[in-house]
C-alpha positions in Angstrom: -9.3 -0.3 0.1 -8.8 -1.9 3.4 -5.9 -0.3 5.3 -3.2 -2.7 6.3 -3.1 -3.4 9.9 -0.5 -5.7 11.4 -0.1 -7.6 14.6 2.9 -9.5 16.0 2.3 -13.3 16.0 2.7 -15.0 19.4 6.2 -16.2 19.8 7.5 -14.5 16.7 8.8 -11.2 15.6 7.2 -11.5 12.2 4.3 -9.2 11.3 1.1 -10.7 9.8 -2.2 -9.1 9.0 -4.2 -8.7 12.2 -7.3 -10.0 10.4 -5.5 -13.2 9.4 -4.2 -13.8 12.9 -7.9 -13.7 14.1 -9.4 -15.9 11.3 -11.3 -18.8 12.9 -12.4 -20.2 9.6 -10.4 -22.2 7.1 -11.2 -19.8 4.3 -9.5 -16.5 3.5 -11.1 -13.7 1.6 -9.4 -11.7 -1.2 -8.8 -8.9 1.4 -7.1 -11.4 3.7 -4.7 -12.5 0.8 -4.0 -8.9 -0.1 -3.4 -7.9 3.5 -1.0 -10.9 4.0 0.8 -10.0 0.8 1.1 -6.3 1.9 2.6 -7.4 5.3 5.1 -9.6 3.5 6.0 -6.9 1.0 6.6 -4.4 3.7 8.4 -6.7 6.0 10.7 -8.5 3.6 10.2 -7.2 0.0 8.5 -8.5 -3.1 10.5 -11.7 -3.2 8.8 -12.8 0.1 5.4 -12.5 -1.5 4.9 -16.2 -2.2 1.5 -18.0 -2.4 2.6 -21.0 -0.3 4.1 -18.7 2.5 0.9 -16.6 2.5 -1.3 -19.6 2.6 0.6 -20.9 5.7 0.3 -17.6 7.4 -3.4 -17.5 6.7 -3.9 -21.1 7.7 -5.5 -22.1 4.4 -4.7 -24.3 1.5 -2.7 -22.8 -1.3 -5.5 -23.6 -3.8 -7.8 -21.0 -2.1 -5.6 -18.3 -3.6 -6.9 -19.2 -7.0 -10.5 -18.3 -6.1 -9.4 -14.7 -6.1 -6.4 -14.4 -8.4 -5.3 -15.9 -11.7 -1.8 -16.1 -10.4 0.9 -14.1 -8.6 0.9 -11.3 -11.2 -2.8 -10.6 -10.2 -1.8 -10.4 -6.6 1.1 -8.1 -7.4 -1.4 -5.8 -9.3 -3.6 -5.8 -6.3 -0.6 -4.6 -4.2 0.1 -1.9 -6.6 -3.5 -0.8 -6.7 -3.7 -0.6 -2.9 -0.5 1.5 -2.9 -1.9 3.8 -5.6 -5.2 4.2 -3.8 -3.6 4.7 -0.4 -0.4 6.6 -1.1 -0.8 8.3 -4.5 -4.4 9.1 -5.3 -5.2 10.1 -1.7 -2.2 12.5 -1.7 -3.5 14.0 -5.0 -6.9 14.5 -3.4 -5.4 16.0 -0.3 -3.8 18.7 -2.4 -7.3 19.8 -3.4 -8.6 20.4 0.1 -9.8 23.9 0.8 -7.3 26.1 2.6 -7.2 29.9 3.3 -3.5 30.2 2.5 -0.7 28.3 0.9 0.8 27.8 4.3 -2.4 26.2 5.6 -2.5 24.0 2.4 1.1 22.8 2.9 0.5 22.1 6.6 -2.6 20.0 5.6 -0.3 18.1 3.2 2.3 17.6 6.0 -0.4 16.3 8.3 -1.3 13.8 5.7 2.3 12.5 5.3 2.7 12.4 9.1 -0.4 10.3 9.7 0.3 6.6 9.2 -3.4 5.9 8.6 -3.3 8.3 5.7 0.1 7.7 4.2 1.9 4.4 4.7 5.6 5.3 4.5 6.6 1.6 5.0 4.6 0.7 2.0 6.1 3.6 0.0 9.6 2.3 0.8 8.6 -1.2 -0.1 7.3 -0.1 -3.5 10.4 1.9 -4.2 12.6 -1.0 -3.3 10.5 -3.3 -5.6 10.8 -0.6 -8.4 14.6 -1.0 -8.3 14.2 -4.6 -9.4 11.2 -4.4 -11.8 11.1 -1.9 -14.7 7.3 -2.1 -15.0 7.0 -1.1 -11.3 9.6 1.6 -11.8 7.6 3.0 -14.7 4.5 3.0 -12.6 6.3 4.6 -9.7 7.7 7.3 -11.9 4.2 8.1 -13.3 2.9 8.2 -9.7 5.6 10.6 -8.7 4.8 12.8 -11.6 1.1 12.8 -10.6 2.1 13.8 -7.0 4.5 16.5 -8.1 1.9 18.0 -10.5 -0.8 18.0 -7.8 1.5 19.8 -5.4 2.5 22.3 -8.1 -1.2 22.8 -8.9 -1.9 23.5 -5.2 0.8 26.2 -5.3 -0.5 27.7 -8.5 -4.0 27.9 -7.0 -2.5 30.4 -4.5 -0.7 32.4 -7.2 2.7 30.8 -6.7 4.7 29.5 -9.6 
């Protein structure tokens, strides 16, 4: 998945995807739509993820959204997939990295959490806020947390700790 990068718009404090700010064409790709939606989610929450607003930020017609998505639920699924790939599955994989001691393994995990290019804490908070309002997202978050806890526990067990 494309990592979310943001840039401040000229004359504004709002964050928009850097790619979208540089788009010379009148078409936006699926990645552009997802990046714009991620920026809106992180900045203002799920209620700000509106097709019309995103189209304006991307400088395209609203109808171009439907080339890539059936509707807003498809876009929301893309947001959750990005979060899962970026903040959940990558953490699970990080717990499997070879290390000589449990201390070294834990330090590698801390390095992962501290690196914004690896773990997006702003996205994590935005997803957790969304989960407070949406039971399906809450269920997905709970499952993701269980996966992460199990991966960390398995990392400890691999070094003989219980």
